[in-house]
C-alpha positions in Angstrom: 18.5 141.7 62.3 22.4 142.3 63.6 23.3 140.8 66.6 25.9 143.3 68.8 27.1 142.3 72.1 26.3 144.3 74.8 29.0 146.8 76.3 29.3 144.5 79.4 29.7 141.8 77.2 32.5 143.2 75.2 34.4 144.1 78.7 34.1 140.3 79.6 35.6 139.2 76.5 38.6 141.9 76.5 39.5 140.9 80.0 39.4 137.4 79.2 41.6 137.8 76.3 44.3 139.9 78.6 44.3 136.8 81.0 44.7 134.5 78.7 47.6 136.5 77.1 49.2 137.0 80.6 49.3 133.5 81.0 50.9 132.5 77.8 53.4 134.9 78.5 54.2 133.8 81.6 54.8 130.2 80.3 57.5 131.8 77.8 59.4 133.2 80.7 62.9 131.6 80.6 64.4 130.6 84.3 66.5 133.6 84.2 64.1 136.0 83.4 62.4 134.1 86.7 65.5 134.5 88.5 65.9 138.7 87.4 61.9 138.8 88.5 62.5 137.2 92.1 65.9 139.3 92.5 64.0 142.6 91.7 61.1 141.9 94.2 63.7 140.5 96.8 65.7 143.5 96.7 62.7 146.1 96.5 61.8 144.6 99.9 65.4 144.5 101.3 65.6 148.4 100.2 62.0 148.9 101.8 62.8 147.1 105.1 66.3 148.9 105.3 64.9 152.1 104.4 65.2 154.2 107.8 69.1 152.6 108.4 72.5 154.0 107.2 74.6 152.2 104.5 76.0 148.9 106.2 79.7 149.7 105.0 80.2 153.4 105.0 77.5 154.6 107.4 76.3 157.4 105.3 72.5 158.3 106.2 69.7 158.2 103.8 69.4 162.2 103.8 73.3 162.2 103.3 73.0 160.0 99.9 73.5 161.4 96.5 72.3 160.0 93.6 69.1 158.3 95.0 68.0 155.0 96.9 70.5 152.3 98.3 71.2 149.2 96.5 70.3 145.7 98.0 74.2 144.6 99.0 75.2 141.2 99.6 77.5 140.2 102.2 78.4 137.2 100.2 78.3 137.9 96.7 76.0 136.1 94.5 78.9 135.3 92.4 81.3 133.7 94.9 82.1 130.4 93.8 80.6 127.6 96.3 78.9 129.7 98.7 77.2 132.7 96.7 74.0 131.0 95.0 72.9 129.3 98.2 72.7 133.0 99.9 71.1 134.8 96.8 67.6 135.6 98.9 68.7 135.2 102.3 67.6 137.9 104.5 70.4 138.0 106.7 72.9 138.6 104.1 71.7 141.3 102.2 71.2 144.7 103.4 71.0 148.4 102.4 74.1 149.8 100.9 74.7 152.8 99.1 75.3 152.6 95.4 79.4 153.6 96.2 80.0 151.1 98.6 78.3 148.4 96.5 79.2 148.8 93.0 82.5 150.7 92.9 84.6 149.9 96.0 87.3 147.5 96.4 87.3 144.3 98.5 88.1 146.4 101.9 84.5 147.2 102.2 83.8 143.5 103.1 85.5 144.1 106.3 83.5 147.0 107.7 80.3 145.6 106.1 81.1 142.1 108.7 81.6 144.6 111.2 78.6 146.4 111.1 77.0 142.9 110.0 78.1 141.1 113.7 76.4 144.4 115.4 73.3 144.1 113.3 72.6 140.2 113.6 74.9 138.7 115.4 78.0 136.9 115.4 76.5 133.4 115.5 74.2 134.2 112.2 77.5 135.7 110.3 79.4 132.5 111.1 76.5 130.6 109.8 76.3 132.8 106.8 80.1 132.1 106.2 79.9 128.5 106.8 77.9 127.6 104.1 79.4 126.1 101.1 76.6 124.8 99.1 75.5 125.5 96.0 72.0 126.0 95.0 69.7 126.5 91.6 66.7 127.7 92.1 64.1 126.3 89.7 61.2 128.2 88.2 58.5 127.1 90.8 60.9 128.0 93.7 61.6 131.7 92.2 58.0 132.2 91.5 57.4 131.7 95.0 59.9 134.1 96.2 58.7 137.0 93.8 55.2 136.3 94.9 56.2 136.3 98.8 58.4 139.4 98.5 56.0 141.0 96.9 53.5 140.4 99.2 55.5 141.3 102.1 56.6 144.7 100.4 53.1 145.5 99.5 51.3 144.5 103.0 54.3 146.6 104.7 53.6 149.5 102.7 50.1 149.2 103.4 50.4 149.3 107.3 52.7 151.9 107.5 50.9 154.4 105.2 47.9 154.3 107.9 
């Protein structure tokens, strides 16, 4: 007499194996992979938050855009020595910016970005962004938390807007 597992039992086993594999893959990720995933979640939130706004640099409206969605453009660049890393995930530092302005324009766009940023968040907050001279290295636990927070924010806000 051969023993066979029920269909429900097989489903439970397959689910447990998938969960174990997922957990193993999560543990194998490097800090840079977590940084990329956290940045991706954060940028998705920024693009959603500013989905109806014009480009902060050139003022192009969403309907005038060519080539798709906005980027999440940092006012203080992430690579800016001495202060960029600290502001990487600061929602006051990042706003919707068309791809042309974010990727292909020279530094002259920063002047316009600053003026528009002052109009949007106020001079005090812009000066606070500019005054920080601290470097920050995010550890894996912090990056996991950042990713989870911004994914949840995006999911919740999309859910309420769609209703």
